[in-house]
C-alpha positions as CSV (number, residue, x, y, z in Angstrom):
1,M,0.0,0.0,0.0
2,K,1.3,3.4,-1.0
3,N,1.4,6.2,1.6
4,K,-0.8,9.3,0.8
5,V,1.2,12.5,0.6
6,T,-0.5,15.9,1.3
7,T,1.0,19.4,1.0
8,Y,0.0,21.9,3.7
9,K,1.7,25.4,3.8
10,G,4.7,24.0,2.1
11,F,5.1,21.1,4.4
12,K,4.6,17.5,3.3
13,I,2.4,15.2,5.4
14,V,2.7,11.5,4.7
15,E,-0.3,9.5,5.9
16,G,0.7,5.9,6.6
17,V,0.2,3.1,9.1
18,D,2.4,2.3,12.1
19,Y,3.0,-1.4,11.4
20,N,3.8,-2.1,15.1
21,V,0.4,-1.1,16.4
22,Q,-1.6,-1.0,13.2
23,L,-2.8,2.6,13.7
24,P,-2.6,5.6,11.3
25,V,0.4,7.9,11.5
26,F,0.9,11.3,9.9
27,T,4.6,12.2,9.4
28,V,5.4,15.9,8.9
29,Y,8.4,17.0,6.8
30,T,9.7,20.5,6.0
31,A,10.2,21.4,2.4
32,Y,14.0,21.1,2.9
33,Q,13.7,17.7,4.5
34,W,11.4,16.5,1.7
35,K,14.0,17.3,-0.9
36,L,16.6,15.1,0.7
37,P,17.0,11.5,-0.4
38,K,14.6,9.2,1.5
39,P,17.3,7.2,3.3
40,V,18.7,10.4,5.0
41,R,15.4,12.3,5.4
42,E,14.2,12.9,9.0
43,Y,10.7,13.9,9.9
44,E,9.9,17.0,11.9
45,W,6.9,15.6,13.7
46,E,4.9,12.4,13.9
47,A,1.2,12.9,14.6
48,C,-1.8,10.6,15.4
49,S,-4.2,12.6,13.2
50,M,-4.2,15.0,10.3
51,K,-5.5,17.7,12.7
52,E,-2.5,17.3,15.0
53,A,-0.2,17.4,12.0
54,T,-1.8,20.6,10.7
55,D,-1.8,22.2,14.2
56,F,1.9,21.4,14.4
57,I,2.5,23.2,11.1
58,D,0.4,26.1,12.1
59,C,2.5,26.6,15.2
60,Y,5.9,25.9,13.6
61,G,8.3,28.8,14.0
62,S,5.9,30.6,16.3
63,G,6.7,31.6,19.9
64,N,4.5,28.7,21.1
65,P,5.4,25.6,19.0
66,V,4.0,22.1,19.5
67,T,6.4,20.0,21.5
68,Y,6.4,16.5,23.0
69,N,5.3,18.0,26.3
70,N,2.4,20.1,25.1
71,F,1.1,18.3,22.0
72,L,-2.2,17.3,23.6
73,D,-3.0,21.0,24.0
74,Y,-3.1,21.3,20.2
75,S,-5.1,18.3,19.3
76,E,-8.9,18.8,19.5
77,E,-9.4,15.2,18.4
78,T,-8.3,14.0,21.8
79,G,-11.5,15.3,23.3
80,F,-9.9,17.1,26.2
81,R,-7.4,19.9,26.9
82,L,-4.7,19.6,29.6
83,I,-4.7,22.4,32.2
84,S,-1.2,23.5,33.0
85,G,0.0,22.9,36.5
86,E,-3.2,21.2,37.7
87,G,-2.8,17.8,36.1
88,E,-6.6,17.6,35.4
89,N,-8.2,16.8,32.1
90,K,-11.1,18.8,30.8
């Protein structure tokens, strides 16, 4: 099965399947990374949904980027938003 590639704001999002857990994965590449040969290409972000991937791109280069520690704040598809410092889900 061939992975689907989407372009969003100059970034490439590759929609595939994580073969270890059989779940969708959306891998985000910058335009520079995408031009590199596939064996040396490194992704910028790996998301669980297209929404998370586009949220990452929307925040890329801003003063408040998506990181491993705050990515749930940016994903509306999770159904909740973390509240900083309180450790409660809402």
